[in-house]
Wavefront OBJ file of the C-alpha trace (Angstrom):
o trace
v 85.471 84.887 58.362
v 86.536 82.590 55.539
v 85.106 79.096 55.447
v 88.191 77.780 53.660
v 90.486 75.321 55.375
v 94.063 76.547 55.800
v 97.217 74.550 55.029
v 100.765 75.426 56.083
v 103.403 74.200 53.620
v 107.036 74.405 54.681
v 109.477 75.013 51.861
v 106.679 76.308 49.665
v 108.570 78.807 47.531
v 109.653 76.417 44.767
v 109.789 72.837 43.555
v 107.501 70.334 45.203
v 106.283 72.751 47.862
v 105.193 75.302 45.288
v 103.182 72.708 43.397
v 101.639 71.486 46.646
v 100.527 75.024 47.476
v 98.995 75.568 44.031
v 97.142 72.247 44.140
v 95.847 72.951 47.636
v 94.451 76.214 46.267
v 92.761 74.295 43.440
v 91.058 72.202 46.118
v 89.728 75.358 47.766
v 92.226 75.685 50.610
v 93.968 78.838 51.770
v 97.729 78.504 52.154
v 100.593 79.645 54.357
v 103.903 78.989 52.600
v 107.278 79.222 54.276
v 110.572 80.065 52.652
v 114.139 79.956 53.925
v 115.749 82.658 51.772
v 113.735 82.879 48.533
v 111.225 85.535 49.594
v 110.520 86.799 46.076
v 109.727 83.284 44.850
v 107.470 82.706 47.860
v 105.587 85.936 47.203
v 105.156 84.748 43.624
v 103.496 81.587 44.905
v 101.228 83.716 47.104
v 100.228 85.731 44.045
v 99.415 82.564 42.098
v 97.316 81.187 44.956
v 95.397 84.456 45.147
v 94.913 84.415 41.385
v 93.304 80.995 41.859
v 90.767 82.561 44.229
v 92.253 81.566 47.588
v 94.055 83.552 50.243
v 97.741 83.096 51.031
v 100.699 84.512 52.918
v 104.452 83.789 52.960
v 106.491 83.576 56.181
v 110.230 83.071 56.693
v 111.279 79.856 58.441
v 114.526 77.980 58.928
v 112.989 74.532 59.318
v 116.269 73.154 60.685
v 116.479 75.646 63.576
v 114.311 74.344 66.405
v 115.098 77.405 68.502
v 113.323 79.641 65.986
v 110.008 77.776 66.047
v 108.371 79.620 68.959
v 108.894 82.944 67.218
v 107.726 81.470 63.942
v 104.439 80.339 65.427
v 103.910 83.804 66.880
v 104.120 85.023 63.267
v 101.702 82.273 62.215
v 99.198 83.381 64.850
v 99.464 86.981 63.669
v 99.037 85.931 60.028
v 96.022 83.791 60.879
v 94.335 86.781 62.513
v 95.321 89.413 59.987
v 95.189 87.497 56.692
v 92.648 84.735 57.292
v 90.509 86.026 60.190
v 91.188 82.728 61.945
v 92.909 81.527 65.083
v 93.989 78.061 63.911
v 94.932 76.207 60.739
v 93.947 72.761 59.488
v 96.818 71.013 57.703
v 100.569 70.934 58.189
v 102.746 69.744 55.300
v 106.332 69.078 56.426
v 108.033 69.499 53.058
v 111.114 71.720 53.599
v 114.417 69.988 52.978
v 117.773 69.897 51.253
v 119.642 67.153 49.472
v 122.930 65.426 50.209
v 124.860 63.103 47.937
v 127.763 61.615 49.885
v 129.132 58.076 50.193
v 128.604 56.473 53.602
v 132.348 56.104 54.164
v 132.993 59.833 53.785
v 129.812 61.388 55.239
v 130.916 63.918 57.850
v 129.378 64.561 61.249
v 128.376 68.025 60.039
v 126.626 66.606 56.960
v 124.845 64.056 59.140
v 123.732 66.726 61.611
v 122.501 68.946 58.770
v 120.330 66.096 57.476
v 119.122 65.276 60.988
v 118.108 68.860 61.721
v 116.301 69.648 58.476
v 114.674 66.294 57.809
v 113.882 64.780 61.213
v 114.519 66.940 64.270
v 112.950 69.934 62.537
v 109.697 68.238 61.488
v 109.463 66.459 64.857
v 109.502 69.638 66.906
v 107.777 71.857 64.350
v 104.839 69.446 64.470
v 104.972 69.342 68.263
v 104.823 73.132 68.503
v 102.114 73.338 65.830
v 99.664 71.157 67.764
v 98.017 73.975 69.753
v 97.287 75.810 66.489
v 96.011 72.779 64.542
v 92.273 72.312 64.336
v 90.826 68.993 65.427
v 89.784 66.998 62.374
v 92.681 68.342 60.320
v 95.768 66.554 59.095
v 99.516 66.324 58.756
v 101.369 65.237 55.616
v 105.036 64.395 56.027
v 107.274 64.175 52.970
v 109.634 61.221 52.800
v 111.430 59.665 49.838
v 111.438 56.594 47.670
v 114.997 56.154 48.968
v 113.633 54.602 52.171
v 112.740 51.571 50.029
v 115.309 51.844 47.217
v 118.969 52.176 48.102
v 121.470 54.628 46.679
v 125.079 54.569 47.860
v 125.110 58.377 48.082
v 121.964 58.773 50.200
v 122.519 56.883 53.470
v 122.201 59.920 55.774
v 119.317 61.550 53.915
v 117.330 58.340 53.585
v 117.918 57.373 57.216
v 116.281 60.607 58.357
v 113.356 60.015 56.019
v 112.991 56.529 57.487
v 112.652 58.190 60.871
v 109.929 60.441 59.476
v 107.998 57.408 58.265
v 108.086 55.799 61.718
v 107.162 59.126 63.329
v 104.146 59.357 61.015
v 102.698 56.156 62.446
v 103.275 57.287 66.010
v 101.668 60.659 65.332
v 98.640 59.029 63.718
v 98.113 57.030 66.901
v 98.782 59.923 69.268
v 96.545 62.383 67.420
v 93.742 59.946 66.635
v 91.615 61.199 69.563
v 91.668 64.651 67.921
v 90.734 63.120 64.544
v 93.957 64.497 63.049
v 95.091 62.192 60.243
v 98.807 61.770 59.639
v 100.201 60.340 56.422
v 103.501 60.323 54.573
v 104.059 60.896 50.849
v 107.262 59.414 49.435
v 108.214 60.863 46.035
v 110.579 59.043 43.743
v 113.207 61.018 41.834
v 111.738 64.340 40.682
v 113.019 67.009 38.284
v 113.589 70.001 40.590
v 116.588 72.001 41.808
v 116.726 69.707 44.859
v 120.261 68.508 45.536
v 121.613 71.019 43.034
v 119.246 69.865 40.305
v 121.093 66.578 39.849
v 118.083 64.579 38.632
v 116.810 67.385 36.418
v 120.046 68.594 34.863
v 122.280 65.509 34.564
v 121.039 63.757 31.435
v 122.756 60.482 32.315
v 121.242 60.391 35.795
v 117.838 61.320 34.395
v 117.950 58.625 31.737
v 119.137 56.001 34.210
v 116.287 56.722 36.626
v 113.769 56.718 33.775
v 115.032 53.287 32.735
v 114.349 51.979 36.244
v 110.812 53.393 36.371
v 107.818 51.411 35.160
v 106.183 54.465 33.577
v 109.405 55.300 31.744
v 110.258 58.795 32.908
v 111.441 60.821 35.904
v 108.824 62.470 38.102
v 107.760 66.111 37.902
v 106.585 68.400 40.731
v 103.123 68.283 39.155
v 103.038 64.543 39.879
v 103.391 65.082 43.638
v 101.355 68.176 44.523
v 97.935 66.716 43.628
v 98.498 63.692 45.894
v 99.399 65.898 48.862
v 96.379 68.101 48.171
v 94.104 65.051 48.005
v 95.213 64.042 51.497
v 93.948 67.416 52.728
v 90.393 66.881 51.452
v 87.337 65.169 52.958
v 87.646 62.457 50.287
v 90.807 61.271 52.083
v 89.094 61.290 55.459
v 89.652 57.567 56.081
v 93.292 57.526 54.933
v 95.493 57.506 58.009
v 98.978 56.294 59.036
v 99.818 55.426 55.421
v 102.987 55.679 53.335
v 102.007 56.626 49.793
v 104.835 56.322 47.300
v 104.499 58.554 44.254
v 107.291 57.364 41.983
v 105.764 56.017 38.761
v 106.877 52.560 39.826
v 110.555 53.374 40.302
v 112.759 50.447 41.209
v 110.049 47.786 41.173
l 1 2 3 4 5 6 7 8 9 10 11 12 13 14 15 16 17 18 19 20 21 22 23 24 25 26 27 28 29 30 31 32 33 34 35 36 37 38 39 40 41 42 43 44 45 46 47 48 49 50 51 52 53 54 55 56 57 58 59 60 61 62 63 64 65 66 67 68 69 70 71 72 73 74 75 76 77 78 79 80 81 82 83 84 85 86 87 88 89 90 91 92 93 94 95 96 97 98 99 100 101 102 103 104 105 106 107 108 109 110 111 112 113 114 115 116 117 118 119 120 121 122 123 124 125 126 127 128 129 130 131 132 133 134 135 136 137 138 139 140 141 142 143 144 145 146 147 148 149 150 151 152 153 154 155 156 157 158 159 160 161 162 163 164 165 166 167 168 169 170 171 172 173 174 175 176 177 178 179 180 181 182 183 184 185 186 187 188 189 190 191 192 193 194 195 196 197 198 199 200 201 202 203 204 205 206 207 208 209 210 211 212 213 214 215 216 217 218 219 220 221 222 223 224 225 226 227 228 229 230 231 232 233 234 235 236 237 238 239 240 241 242 243 244 245 246 247 248 249 250 251 252 253
């Protein structure tokens, strides 16, 4: 049986989730990554984790579909037995998500519900259903956004759901304290990924504008976020609990 801790990263096939998985492996953790549709990319992440000396597996998950979670955790249990010779895992990273850029006045009910399901309802009930499989003394890292503190006229629905995640993080930290499960939230600033159609990465004007508003003078990269998430899954972070950690380079200060 492996002595490595095991982390489950939702949305781990690309972008921030991929970098989280690779940095967790650098810290000596085994990894379960989920993907929505990009199976080949997820298997590529698994290969990179294994090349780094840790074990990994990729599982399909629609993190917005609460009705699929029971079946998903049956797959997790099977993967724990077959791939890791374990019956539980140690860290849950609620990272999966999609972007929405829509003015408040024209945000539709469907757009709102999509944001609710993927960014708040999904993590709420995925975490709830994960609890029996989480080891005591482990941890949960929720991913929020700098947009809960900085406003953007196109992000009211998205940021509102992330605000809910930040409140939920505090409640979970209290509720799971008796099991010594730490719960924290990481809030990235704008990052160059394909999130939201790659708007921050590919639109030079948007990129330059954000860089001008950031104390360190550039837009974030996935490699800026993954190491912070991985740190929260190590013994060195054992006294960090119920905290919102913004990783934005000083954006909007």
